[in-house]
BATIVEX-350517 format. One record per residue: z, x, y of N, C-alpha, C in turn; residue in three letters; residue number from 0. Coordinates in steps of 0.02 Angstrom, whole numbers. Layout:
% BATIVEX-350517
n.z; n.x; n.y; ca.z; ca.x; ca.y; c.z; c.x; c.y; aa; i
Z; X; Y; Z; X; Y; Z; X; Y; ALA; NUM
...
% end
This chain:
% BATIVEX-350517
n.z; n.x; n.y; ca.z; ca.x; ca.y; c.z; c.x; c.y; aa; i
-1475; -407; -1496; -1432; -466; -1505; -1360; -443; -1514; MET; 0
-1313; -474; -1476; -1243; -457; -1479; -1209; -500; -1532; MET; 1
-1160; -471; -1567; -1120; -510; -1615; -1047; -493; -1605; CYS; 2
-1004; -542; -1619; -932; -533; -1610; -901; -515; -1676; THR; 3
-864; -459; -1677; -832; -435; -1738; -757; -430; -1730; LEU; 4
-729; -471; -1686; -656; -471; -1677; -622; -486; -1743; THR; 5
-573; -446; -1761; -535; -457; -1822; -559; -418; -1882; GLY; 6
-619; -388; -1879; -644; -347; -1934; -604; -281; -1936; VAL; 7
-575; -265; -1993; -534; -205; -1998; -555; -158; -2054; SER; 8
-607; -177; -2092; -629; -136; -2148; -704; -141; -2155; ASP; 9
-736; -85; -2174; -808; -85; -2181; -833; -136; -2232; LEU; 10
-792; -150; -2283; -811; -198; -2335; -818; -269; -2308; ASP; 11
-789; -281; -2249; -793; -348; -2219; -859; -360; -2183; GLU; 12
-898; -307; -2172; -963; -316; -2140; -1013; -345; -2189; LEU; 13
-1054; -391; -2165; -1103; -424; -2207; -1168; -383; -2210; SER; 14
-1212; -403; -2256; -1278; -371; -2260; -1315; -376; -2193; HIS; 15
-1307; -433; -2159; -1341; -443; -2095; -1315; -394; -2043; ALA; 16
-1249; -379; -2046; -1221; -331; -1999; -1251; -262; -2010; HIS; 17
-1253; -240; -2073; -1281; -174; -2089; -1354; -169; -2070; TRP; 18
-1391; -223; -2080; -1462; -223; -2062; -1470; -218; -1986; LYS; 19
-1426; -254; -1949; -1429; -250; -1876; -1414; -180; -1851; ALA; 20
-1365; -147; -1883; -1348; -78; -1865; -1407; -31; -1878; LEU; 21
-1440; -40; -1935; -1497; 2; -1951; -1553; -7; -1900; ALA; 22
-1564; -68; -1878; -1615; -81; -1828; -1598; -47; -1762; ASN; 23
-1533; -47; -1744; -1512; -13; -1682; -1521; 62; -1687; LYS; 24
-1521; 89; -1748; -1533; 160; -1759; -1608; 177; -1759; CYS; 25
-1650; 127; -1753; -1722; 139; -1751; -1758; 124; -1815; GLY; 26
-1722; 95; -1864; -1754; 76; -1926; -1736; 120; -1985; GLY; 27
-1765; 104; -2042; -1747; 136; -2106; -1760; 211; -2105; LEU; 28
-1815; 232; -2076; -1831; 302; -2076; -1777; 344; -2043; GLU; 29
-1751; 319; -1986; -1698; 356; -1951; -1632; 354; -1990; ASN; 30
-1618; 298; -2022; -1557; 293; -2062; -1558; 344; -2118; VAL; 31
-1614; 349; -2153; -1621; 398; -2207; -1613; 469; -2181; ILE; 32
-1642; 483; -2123; -1638; 550; -2094; -1565; 567; -2077; ALA; 33
-1528; 519; -2052; -1457; 531; -2036; -1417; 544; -2099; VAL; 34
-1428; 502; -2150; -1391; 510; -2213; -1407; 576; -2248; LEU; 35
-1467; 601; -2238; -1487; 665; -2269; -1469; 725; -2225; GLN; 36
-1436; 712; -2169; -1416; 767; -2125; -1470; 797; -2083; GLY; 37
-1526; 763; -2077; -1582; 789; -2038; -1579; 768; -1965; GLU; 38
-1542; 715; -1950; -1532; 692; -1882; -1459; 672; -1874; GLN; 39
-1438; 663; -1811; -1370; 638; -1799; -1371; 583; -1746; GLU; 40
-1320; 543; -1746; -1314; 487; -1700; -1266; 506; -1644; ILE; 41
-1285; 493; -1582; -1241; 503; -1524; -1224; 435; -1494; THR; 42
-1159; 421; -1486; -1137; 358; -1458; -1126; 365; -1383; LEU; 43
-1144; 313; -1346; -1136; 314; -1273; -1105; 248; -1251; ARG; 44
-1053; 253; -1209; -1018; 194; -1184; -1065; 154; -1138; GLU; 45
-1072; 89; -1150; -1116; 49; -1108; -1078; -6; -1071; ILE; 46
-1012; -9; -1079; -973; -57; -1041; -976; -38; -967; ILE; 47
-991; -86; -925; -999; -73; -853; -931; -69; -820; LYS; 48
-914; -10; -794; -851; -1; -759; -854; -36; -692; LEU; 49
-799; -69; -674; -795; -102; -609; -755; -62; -558; LEU; 50
-716; -13; -583; -672; 27; -540; -684; 100; -553; ILE; 51
-691; 141; -500; -703; 212; -510; -637; 250; -519; ASP; 52
-641; 315; -527; -581; 355; -543; -531; 358; -486; ARG; 53
-551; 338; -426; -506; 336; -369; -474; 267; -360; ASN; 54
-488; 221; -407; -459; 155; -402; -497; 108; -355; GLY; 55
-560; 125; -340; -600; 85; -293; -656; 50; -330; ARG; 56
-673; -10; -308; -726; -48; -340; -793; -14; -339; GLY; 57
-832; -25; -392; -900; 0; -398; -946; -59; -387; ILE; 58
-979; -64; -330; -1019; -124; -316; -1081; -129; -361; PRO; 59
-1087; -184; -396; -1146; -199; -435; -1196; -232; -388; ASP; 60
-1250; -197; -373; -1296; -220; -322; -1332; -284; -341; LYS; 61
-1330; -302; -405; -1361; -365; -425; -1318; -425; -403; SER; 62
-1254; -412; -388; -1208; -465; -367; -1183; -452; -296; VAL; 63
-1164; -389; -282; -1137; -371; -217; -1195; -352; -172; VAL; 64
-1218; -400; -134; -1277; -390; -92; -1259; -378; -19; LYS; 65
-1196; -392; -1; -1174; -379; 68; -1156; -306; 77; SER; 66
-1142; -287; 138; -1134; -216; 156; -1071; -185; 126; ASN; 67
-1080; -124; 101; -1025; -82; 76; -1038; -12; 103; VAL; 68
-985; 22; 126; -993; 91; 149; -941; 134; 113; CYS; 69
-945; 199; 122; -896; 245; 92; -827; 232; 122; ASP; 70
-777; 238; 81; -708; 233; 105; -690; 295; 146; ALA; 71
-661; 285; 204; -637; 341; 244; -567; 358; 220; ASN; 72
-560; 415; 185; -497; 433; 153; -444; 456; 203; ARG; 73
-464; 462; 268; -413; 477; 319; -367; 418; 329; ALA; 74
-389; 359; 307; -348; 298; 311; -321; 284; 241; TYR; 75
-255; 285; 234; -225; 280; 167; -155; 249; 172; TYR; 76
-132; 224; 115; -64; 198; 108; -22; 248; 70; PHE; 77
43; 250; 85; 88; 294; 49; 107; 264; -18; ASP; 78
115; 307; -67; 133; 286; -135; 208; 275; -140; ARG; 79
228; 226; -181; 299; 216; -194; 325; 273; -237; LEU; 80
385; 299; -222; 414; 351; -265; 431; 324; -334; PRO; 81
432; 368; -383; 445; 347; -453; 514; 314; -460; ASP; 82
561; 333; -418; 629; 306; -423; 641; 251; -370; ASP; 83
588; 216; -351; 595; 165; -299; 648; 114; -319; TYR; 84
689; 94; -270; 746; 50; -282; 723; -23; -283; ASP; 85
704; -48; -342; 680; -117; -346; 738; -167; -341; PHE; 86
799; -145; -353; 856; -190; -342; 861; -207; -268; ALA; 87
853; -157; -225; 855; -169; -153; 795; -211; -132; ALA; 88
737; -200; -163; 678; -239; -147; 689; -313; -164; MET; 89
718; -326; -223; 731; -396; -242; 781; -429; -196; LEU; 90
830; -390; -174; 879; -416; -126; 846; -434; -60; SER; 91
801; -391; -37; 764; -405; 25; 720; -466; 16; LEU; 92
686; -472; -41; 644; -530; -55; 685; -594; -50; TRP; 93
744; -594; -80; 786; -654; -79; 809; -670; -8; GLN; 94
825; -618; 30; 846; -628; 99; 790; -657; 142; GLU; 95
730; -630; 135; 674; -651; 177; 647; -720; 159; ARG; 96
644; -735; 94; 611; -797; 72; 659; -851; 49; PHE; 97
724; -837; 50; 775; -888; 36; 765; -920; -33; LYS; 98
744; -879; -81; 737; -903; -150; 771; -853; -197; GLN; 99
785; -877; -257; 814; -834; -308; 757; -806; -351; ASN; 100
751; -740; -357; 696; -713; -397; 702; -728; -471; PRO; 101
762; -745; -494; 771; -763; -564; 770; -705; -612; GLY; 102
778; -644; -587; 778; -584; -631; 812; -527; -594; MET; 103
834; -479; -632; 861; -418; -602; 808; -364; -601; ASP; 104
826; -306; -575; 777; -252; -567; 751; -228; -635; ALA; 105
793; -228; -686; 771; -206; -752; 717; -251; -779; LYS; 106
728; -317; -775; 677; -364; -800; 613; -360; -758; GLU; 107
621; -351; -692; 563; -345; -649; 521; -284; -670; PHE; 108
553; -228; -681; 516; -168; -703; 480; -181; -770; ARG; 109
513; -216; -815; 483; -231; -880; 422; -277; -872; GLU; 110
428; -326; -827; 371; -371; -816; 312; -333; -786; ARG; 111
326; -289; -739; 273; -249; -708; 242; -202; -760; ILE; 112
283; -173; -803; 257; -130; -856; 210; -169; -901; ALA; 113
226; -232; -915; 182; -273; -956; 115; -286; -922; GLY; 114
117; -297; -857; 54; -308; -819; 13; -244; -819; ILE; 115
45; -187; -811; 8; -124; -812; -24; -113; -881; ARG; 116
10; -136; -933; -19; -132; -1000; -81; -174; -1007; GLY; 117
-81; -233; -976; -140; -276; -977; -199; -242; -941; MET; 118
-185; -210; -886; -237; -175; -849; -264; -116; -889; ILE; 119
-218; -78; -920; -239; -19; -959; -282; -38; -1018; ALA; 120
-273; -99; -1044; -310; -122; -1103; -381; -145; -1085; ALA; 121
-395; -153; -1021; -461; -177; -999; -500; -117; -972; ASN; 122
-550; -95; -1010; -587; -35; -992; -625; -42; -926; ARG; 123
-642; -103; -908; -679; -112; -846; -637; -97; -784; GLN; 124
-572; -110; -787; -531; -104; -726; -472; -56; -735; ILE; 125
-467; -22; -792; -408; 20; -805; -399; 75; -753; ARG; 126
-452; 94; -718; -446; 146; -666; -407; 123; -605; ASN; 127
-391; 59; -601; -346; 36; -548; -279; 72; -551; LEU; 128
-258; 89; -611; -191; 116; -620; -194; 182; -660; ASP; 129
-212; 235; -625; -213; 302; -654; -181; 349; -604; THR; 130
-164; 410; -625; -133; 458; -577; -177; 472; -516; PRO; 131
-243; 466; -524; -289; 480; -468; -301; 419; -423; ASN; 132
-280; 361; -445; -295; 299; -408; -253; 293; -346; ALA; 133
-276; 250; -300; -239; 236; -239; -174; 199; -256; ALA; 134
-126; 198; -209; -62; 165; -221; -69; 91; -237; PRO; 135
-22; 66; -277; -18; -6; -292; 53; -29; -280; TRP; 136
62; -96; -274; 127; -122; -253; 144; -185; -294; PHE; 137
199; -182; -331; 220; -241; -370; 250; -295; -325; PRO; 138
233; -357; -338; 253; -412; -295; 283; -470; -335; LEU; 139
324; -508; -301; 340; -576; -322; 319; -622; -266; ILE; 140
272; -665; -280; 251; -714; -230; 299; -773; -233; LEU; 141
328; -794; -177; 377; -848; -179; 347; -916; -196; PRO; 142
388; -958; -224; 366; -1025; -241; 347; -1064; -178; GLN; 143
295; -1105; -184; 275; -1150; -130; 279; -1221; -158; ILE; 144
338; -1251; -156; 347; -1315; -192; 309; -1373; -160; PRO; 145
297; -1423; -201; 267; -1485; -176; 317; -1520; -130; LEU; 146
291; -1551; -78; 334; -1585; -29; 305; -1652; -11; GLN; 147
349; -1699; 3; 329; -1765; 29; 349; -1770; 102; LYS; 148
308; -1803; 143; 328; -1814; 212; 393; -1854; 216; PRO; 149
436; -1835; 261; 500; -1869; 268; 490; -1943; 284; GLU; 150
526; -1985; 248; 525; -2057; 261; 466; -2094; 232; GLY; 151
425; -2060; 191; 367; -2095; 161; 363; -2076; 87; ASP; 152
403; -2108; 46; 406; -2092; -25; 343; -2113; -63; GLU; 153
302; -2156; -33; 242; -2179; -68; 186; -2128; -66; ALA; 154
191; -2080; -21; 139; -2029; -14; 147; -1976; -68; VAL; 155
91; -1954; -97; 93; -1903; -149; 116; -1836; -121; GLU; 156
159; -1803; -159; 185; -1738; -138; 129; -1686; -139; ALA; 157
128; -1643; -88; 78; -1590; -83; 110; -1524; -64; LYS; 158
74; -1471; -77; 98; -1406; -54; 90; -1400; 21; GLN; 159
131; -1356; 50; 127; -1343; 121; 57; -1316; 139; MET; 160
33; -1337; 195; -30; -1311; 222; -26; -1234; 228; ASP; 161
-80; -1200; 210; -81; -1127; 208; -64; -1097; 277; TYR; 162
-96; -1123; 329; -83; -1096; 396; -12; -1108; 418; GLY; 163
16; -1165; 399; 86; -1180; 416; 133; -1132; 379; THR; 164
117; -1117; 316; 157; -1069; 278; 157; -1001; 314; LEU; 165
99; -980; 337; 96; -917; 374; 138; -920; 437; LEU; 166
129; -972; 475; 162; -979; 541; 238; -983; 534; GLU; 167
261; -1022; 486; 333; -1038; 482; 373; -992; 436; ASP; 168
340; -962; 386; 378; -925; 335; 356; -852; 329; THR; 169
293; -841; 314; 271; -773; 297; 270; -725; 356; LEU; 170
240; -746; 411; 235; -700; 468; 304; -685; 500; LEU; 171
350; -733; 504; 417; -715; 526; 451; -664; 480; PRO; 172
438; -670; 414; 466; -621; 367; 436; -553; 378; ALA; 173
370; -550; 389; 336; -487; 404; 366; -456; 466; VAL; 174
375; -495; 518; 402; -470; 581; 472; -442; 572; GLU; 175
515; -478; 535; 583; -456; 525; 585; -388; 490; ALA; 176
544; -379; 438; 544; -316; 401; 514; -259; 443; SER; 177
462; -274; 481; 430; -222; 521; 476; -197; 576; TYR; 178
509; -243; 610; 555; -224; 664; 616; -187; 636; ILE; 179
638; -207; 576; 694; -172; 545; 676; -100; 527; ALA; 180
613; -90; 506; 590; -23; 488; 574; 19; 549; ALA; 181
547; -13; 601; 525; 22; 662; 552; -14; 724; TYR; 182
615; -3; 742; 645; -41; 797; 611; -31; 865; PRO; 183
575; 25; 873; 543; 38; 938; 472; 8; 942; GLN; 184
450; -24; 889; 384; -53; 889; 388; -130; 892; ARG; 185
330; -162; 890; 330; -235; 892; 278; -263; 843; GLN; 186
293; -322; 818; 244; -360; 778; 216; -415; 823; PHE; 187
149; -421; 823; 118; -472; 864; 72; -515; 821; ILE; 188
88; -580; 820; 43; -629; 789; -3; -654; 844; ASN; 189
-63; -626; 846; -111; -643; 898; -138; -714; 891; TYR; 190
-125; -744; 835; -148; -813; 823; -89; -862; 821; ARG; 191
-35; -844; 854; 25; -886; 855; 8; -955; 883; LYS; 192
27; -1007; 845; 13; -1075; 865; -58; -1097; 849; GLY; 193
-97; -1055; 816; -167; -1071; 801; -182; -1065; 727; GLU; 194
-131; -1072; 685; -141; -1063; 613; -134; -1128; 574; LEU; 195
-87; -1169; 591; -75; -1231; 554; -137; -1275; 553; SER; 196
-159; -1292; 493; -217; -1335; 485; -284; -1300; 498; GLY; 197
-283; -1234; 509; -344; -1199; 529; -361; -1141; 482; GLN; 198
-324; -1134; 427; -338; -1081; 378; -361; -1114; 313; VAL; 199
-418; -1093; 288; -447; -1123; 228; -459; -1068; 176; THR; 200
-438; -1081; 114; -451; -1034; 60; -524; -1040; 39; ILE; 201
-559; -983; 35; -630; -983; 17; -644; -946; -48; VAL; 202
-593; -919; -78; -601; -883; -142; -563; -922; -195; GLU; 203
-598; -944; -247; -570; -994; -293; -509; -968; -332; GLU; 204
-506; -904; -348; -448; -879; -386; -386; -876; -341; ARG; 205
-396; -861; -278; -340; -863; -231; -315; -935; -223; HIS; 206
-362; -982; -224; -343; -1053; -220; -302; -1073; -281; ALA; 207
-323; -1049; -340; -286; -1064; -401; -216; -1032; -399; LYS; 208
-212; -971; -373; -148; -937; -366; -102; -977; -321; LEU; 209
-128; -999; -264; -88; -1039; -217; -64; -1104; -250; TYR; 210
-109; -1137; -286; -91; -1199; -320; -37; -1188; -373; GLN; 211
-42; -1133; -411; 6; -1120; -464; 75; -1102; -438; ASP; 212
79; -1081; -375; 144; -1065; -346; 187; -1127; -335; LEU; 213
158; -1185; -344; 199; -1246; -342; 249; -1248; -399; ALA; 214
233; -1212; -454; 275; -1214; -514; 328; -1161; -515; ASN; 215
325; -1113; -469; 375; -1060; -468; 345; -994; -444; GLY; 216
387; -944; -431; 361; -879; -409; 315; -848; -461; PRO; 217
269; -806; -438; 222; -771; -481; 227; -696; -469; ILE; 218
233; -659; -523; 237; -586; -519; 167; -557; -529; ILE; 219
154; -504; -493; 90; -470; -501; 91; -403; -466; GLY; 220
33; -370; -466; 26; -305; -433; -31; -310; -383; ILE; 221
-19; -288; -322; -70; -287; -271; -100; -216; -266; LEU; 222
-166; -213; -268; -203; -150; -260; -240; -155; -193; PHE; 223
-208; -134; -139; -234; -150; -72; -296; -112; -50; PRO; 224
-314; -58; -86; -376; -22; -68; -428; -25; -123; THR; 225
-422; -73; -168; -472; -80; -221; -542; -91; -193; ALA; 226
-545; -122; -134; -610; -136; -103; -614; -103; -34; LEU; 227
-595; -40; -32; -595; 0; 29; -668; 13; 50; HIS; 228
-686; -6; 111; -754; 3; 134; -802; -54; 119; GLY; 229
-778; -105; 85; -818; -165; 71; -813; -213; 131; PHE; 230
-868; -239; 155; -863; -292; 205; -829; -353; 175; SER; 231
-799; -397; 216; -768; -457; 187; -815; -498; 143; PRO; 232
-879; -505; 163; -926; -541; 121; -936; -505; 54; PHE; 233
-939; -439; 55; -947; -400; -7; -885; -406; -51; ALA; 234
-827; -409; -20; -765; -419; -59; -767; -484; -97; GLN; 235
-790; -536; -65; -794; -602; -98; -845; -602; -155; ARG; 236
-897; -561; -148; -946; -556; -202; -919; -514; -259; GLU; 237
-885; -459; -243; -860; -414; -295; -806; -446; -339; MET; 238
-765; -488; -310; -710; -517; -348; -736; -561; -405; ILE; 239
-796; -587; -398; -824; -630; -451; -838; -591; -514; THR; 240
-843; -525; -510; -856; -483; -568; -791; -463; -604; LEU; 241
-735; -473; -571; -671; -449; -598; -643; -498; -649; MET; 242
-598; -475; -693; -566; -520; -741; -529; -578; -707; PRO; 243
-517; -631; -745; -489; -692; -716; -419; -682; -687; GLU; 244
-383; -632; -711; -316; -619; -684; -318; -592; -613; HIS; 245
-376; -571; -591; -383; -541; -524; -403; -593; -473; CYS; 246
-373; -589; -414; -393; -631; -358; -400; -587; -296; SER; 247
-438; -612; -248; -450; -574; -186; -389; -582; -141; LEU; 248
-372; -528; -107; -314; -527; -62; -322; -577; -4; GLU; 249
-269; -614; 8; -265; -658; 66; -203; -642; 106; GLY; 250
-192; -676; 162; -133; -662; 203; -68; -681; 169; PRO; 251
-71; -722; 117; -10; -740; 81; 16; -680; 42; MET; 252
-24; -651; -4; 0; -595; -44; 9; -532; -2; ASP; 253
-36; -520; 47; -26; -463; 90; 35; -472; 135; MET; 254
49; -534; 156; 109; -547; 195; 172; -531; 157; GLY; 255
174; -549; 93; 232; -532; 51; 237; -456; 44; VAL; 256
180; -423; 33; 179; -350; 27; 204; -317; 91; ALA; 257
181; -341; 149; 203; -313; 212; 278; -322; 221; GLU; 258
303; -378; 198; 375; -391; 204; 416; -342; 162; THR; 259
392; -325; 103; 430; -284; 56; 416; -209; 64; LEU; 260
357; -191; 86; 337; -120; 86; 306; -100; 153; TYR; 261
337; -120; 208; 307; -109; 273; 299; -35; 290; THR; 262
345; 7; 267; 339; 79; 282; 279; 110; 247; ARG; 263
262; 86; 190; 205; 113; 153; 139; 85; 180; GLN; 264
139; 21; 199; 77; -13; 216; 60; -11; 291; LEU; 265
110; -1; 333; 99; -3; 406; 132; 56; 440; SER; 266
123; 113; 411; 155; 175; 434; 133; 194; 505; ARG; 267
67; 193; 516; 40; 217; 580; -33; 197; 586; ASP; 268
-67; 228; 633; -137; 212; 646; -184; 232; 588; ASN; 269
-160; 274; 543; -202; 297; 488; -190; 259; 423; ASN; 270
-163; 198; 429; -164; 152; 372; -224; 107; 382; THR; 271
-259; 89; 328; -319; 47; 334; -304; -21; 364; PRO; 272
-353; -50; 397; -350; -120; 415; -349; -160; 350; VAL; 273
-303; -209; 345; -295; -246; 283; -330; -314; 288; LYS; 274
-391; -317; 263; -430; -379; 264; -397; -431; 219; ASP; 275
-397; -493; 243; -371; -549; 204; -428; -597; 190; CYS; 276
-478; -572; 155; -543; -606; 151; -545; -666; 105; SER; 277
-489; -681; 71; -488; -741; 29; -485; -805; 70; ALA; 278
-475; -797; 136; -471; -857; 179; -519; -850; 237; VAL; 279
-534; -907; 268; -569; -908; 332; -522; -940; 383; GLN; 280
-533; -922; 445; -495; -952; 500; -542; -993; 543; TRP; 281
-530; -1057; 545; -570; -1105; 584; -641; -1114; 556; ARG; 282
-682; -1062; 560; -752; -1068; 541; -771; -1014; 491; ASP; 283
-826; -1023; 454; -846; -974; 403; -857; -904; 430; PRO; 284
-870; -896; 494; -883; -829; 520; -820; -791; 539; GLU; 285
-761; -821; 528; -698; -788; 545; -653; -782; 484; TYR; 286
-618; -727; 479; -565; -719; 430; -503; -691; 465; SER; 287
-455; -666; 428; -392; -641; 456; -377; -572; 428; LEU; 288
-336; -534; 464; -318; -467; 442; -252; -444; 473; TYR; 289
-220; -395; 442; -164; -358; 471; -190; -289; 491; PHE; 290
-166; -264; 548; -186; -198; 570; -127; -163; 605; ASN; 291
-110; -104; 582; -55; -66; 611; -82; -7; 651; ALA; 292
-47; 11; 704; -59; 75; 738; 9; 108; 749; ASP; 293
12; 155; 795; 74; 193; 805; 126; 154; 843; ASP; 294
108; 97; 871; 153; 59; 914; 167; -12; 890; ASP; 295
123; -40; 849; 132; -110; 830; 96; -125; 765; GLU; 296
114; -182; 737; 78; -213; 682; 53; -280; 707; LEU; 297
-12; -291; 702; -41; -352; 727; -71; -394; 672; GLY; 298
-72; -460; 683; -105; -507; 638; -155; -545; 681; PHE; 299
-219; -543; 660; -270; -572; 704; -330; -595; 661; ASP; 300
-379; -622; 695; -440; -643; 660; -494; -590; 668; TYR; 301
-540; -587; 620; -596; -542; 624; -661; -580; 617; GLY; 302
-713; -555; 650; -779; -584; 641; -825; -529; 614; ASP; 303
-890; -539; 618; -938; -491; 590; -920; -474; 517; ASP; 304
-910; -527; 477; -886; -518; 409; -936; -484; 363; LEU; 305
-997; -475; 386; -1046; -440; 346; -1048; -366; 359; GLY; 306
-1009; -342; 408; -1008; -271; 424; -954; -234; 383; LEU; 307
-970; -173; 362; -924; -133; 323; -897; -76; 365; ALA; 308
-832; -62; 359; -800; -9; 396; -760; 35; 348; TYR; 309
-766; 100; 355; -731; 146; 311; -656; 145; 320; GLY; 310
-632; 119; 377; -560; 115; 388; -530; 47; 373; GLY; 311
-569; 3; 342; -544; -63; 323; -545; -70; 247; SER; 312
-498; -109; 220; -494; -117; 148; -478; -189; 129; ALA; 313
-510; -212; 76; -491; -274; 45; -450; -258; -18; GLY; 314
-406; -303; -36; -363; -291; -93; -376; -339; -150; GLY; 315
-351; -320; -209; -355; -362; -268; -284; -372; -295; VAL; 316
-267; -435; -309; -202; -451; -338; -211; -467; -411; PHE; 317
-176; -432; -455; -179; -444; -527; -114; -481; -546; PHE; 318
-121; -543; -567; -62; -584; -582; -41; -576; -655; ARG; 319
24; -581; -667; 50; -577; -734; 49; -644; -769; GLY; 320
% end
């Protein structure tokens, strides 16, 4: 039987029932006496189930994650941000691409990100997301998606922009501008151009909540783009249900912002992983969306066979502040 002891700070605060429960966990009175007399000793073992391994990758719980997972192919990787990364320049680029005011300077942004990292470090189940051995992570500001009313019809309730329309009109043009600026000899291709508006549906509830909350203003967080490296899209959707509530599955919205801000790290060449955007479906349940870079281009397209796992593909986790 589990009991909650939050707030207990002194042994004298434990009740007789607590001490009796502890004795029972030690195997009863005989064992307790043996320990007190120095004839036996107690060994403690951590039983909290880790969700992230020492490389920053999810540990699939087979009781929940029933879809295909394979080993991550480490030949496909993202570059890490340098310790002295210029976040002032990043915020300036964010403002230029998304035509919004971030509402903070680089110092405050670093402080906010440090606070989020502290939240992650305090959670033993996922703290391996952010260790020296873990895969690269990327701090983000997701732009506000304000409520809008159709022009000329004030009686209609204001709604957020359709997800596919946001991709078509705002996010993918921003991705293209940053990619071409970084790699002038390459091209960005939206293979689904003209086929996104009204055809993208959020299928992961935390990503849906994230999208909804962006009506109130920008949201800061950290994207861990290889947290689910080698997980099939269906397995990614299963794994995210085990993660803390602050975590959501990567979709083309948060990855689109990341591509805009960190294109050199995320789309360097053919040896960067395919970036699954499994929080959404495109048209039908058997299709989702992804970004994929090679040595000549960055493409945005749909994927099928969502139950198949590939070592060169990765799903991401966004941890919101």
